[in-house]
C-alpha positions as CSV (number, residue, x, y, z in Angstrom):
1,M,144.6,60.5,11.7
2,K,145.1,56.9,10.5
3,G,141.7,55.4,11.0
4,I,138.2,55.9,12.4
5,I,135.9,53.8,14.5
6,W,132.4,55.0,13.9
7,R,129.5,54.1,16.2
8,S,126.1,54.0,14.4
9,Y,122.7,52.8,15.2
10,G,121.0,49.4,14.8
11,V,122.8,47.1,12.3
12,G,125.4,49.7,11.3
13,D,123.3,52.2,9.5
14,P,125.0,55.6,9.5
15,N,123.0,58.8,8.7
16,Q,123.1,59.2,4.9
17,E,124.4,62.8,5.4
18,Y,127.8,61.2,6.2
19,L,128.2,59.4,2.8
20,E,130.2,62.3,1.4
21,I,132.5,62.1,4.3
22,F,133.0,58.4,3.7
23,D,133.9,59.2,0.1
24,I,136.5,61.7,1.2
25,L,138.0,59.3,3.8
26,K,138.2,56.5,1.2
27,E,139.9,58.8,-1.2
28,R,142.5,59.6,1.5
29,K,142.8,55.9,2.3
30,I,141.7,56.3,5.9
31,P,139.8,53.1,7.0
32,I,136.5,53.4,8.8
33,V,135.2,50.6,11.0
34,M,131.5,50.8,11.7
35,T,130.1,49.5,14.9
36,T,126.8,49.8,16.7
37,Q,125.8,51.5,19.9
38,I,123.6,48.5,20.9
39,K,125.4,46.3,23.5
40,T,124.3,43.0,22.0
41,G,124.0,44.2,18.4
42,S,126.0,43.4,15.3
43,A,127.1,45.9,12.7
44,S,126.7,43.9,9.5
45,M,125.8,46.8,7.3
46,N,123.9,44.6,4.8
47,V,120.3,45.0,6.0
48,N,119.3,48.6,5.1
49,E,120.2,51.0,2.4
50,P,122.4,53.3,4.5
51,G,124.6,50.4,5.6
52,I,124.8,49.1,2.1
53,L,125.8,52.5,0.7
54,A,128.4,52.9,3.4
55,R,130.0,49.5,2.6
56,Q,130.1,50.6,-1.0
57,R,132.2,53.5,0.1
58,G,134.7,51.2,1.9
59,V,133.3,51.3,5.4
60,I,134.2,48.1,7.2
61,P,131.5,46.4,9.3
62,A,132.6,45.4,12.8
63,Y,130.0,42.7,13.2
64,R,130.2,41.8,16.9
65,M,133.7,43.0,17.7
66,S,133.9,45.0,20.9
67,L,135.1,48.6,20.9
68,P,138.4,47.7,22.6
69,I,139.1,44.8,20.2
70,M,138.4,47.1,17.2
71,W,140.8,49.7,18.6
72,C,143.5,47.2,19.3
73,K,143.2,45.4,16.0
74,M,143.3,48.6,14.0
75,A,146.3,49.8,16.0
76,Y,148.0,46.4,15.5
77,L,147.5,46.5,11.7
78,F,148.8,50.1,11.5
79,E,151.9,49.2,13.6
80,K,152.6,46.2,11.3
81,G,152.6,48.6,8.4
82,Y,149.6,47.2,6.5
83,K,148.3,49.3,3.7
84,Y,144.8,50.6,3.4
85,E,143.6,47.8,1.1
86,D,145.0,45.2,3.4
87,I,143.3,46.7,6.4
88,L,140.0,46.7,4.6
89,E,140.4,42.9,4.3
90,L,142.1,42.1,7.6
91,M,139.6,43.9,9.8
92,N,137.1,41.2,9.0
93,K,139.5,38.3,9.1
94,N,139.9,36.3,12.3
95,L,143.6,36.9,13.2
96,K,143.8,35.9,17.0
97,G,140.2,34.8,17.8
98,E,138.8,38.3,18.1
99,L,135.8,37.6,15.8
100,V,132.9,35.9,17.4
């Protein structure tokens, strides 16, 4: 497993029971991109405590990226050989107009 796309609720608030899992994945340098299940929503992860705690554990907010775009972008970054730290930064950088 190279990376995870995690679908949460609202503005990117995962259940707090998963925080330990996020710590383990961060330790293993497996990037997690957090999106929302709401069609017109945005996973900013900076509104409520669960999202803020997840961001502190290295979880990447997807904001308004669609699920296919997230998947393609993550696959592209892995294919190009980017390291974990680079992926954390580049997932929220507009590379080809994918961020709206």
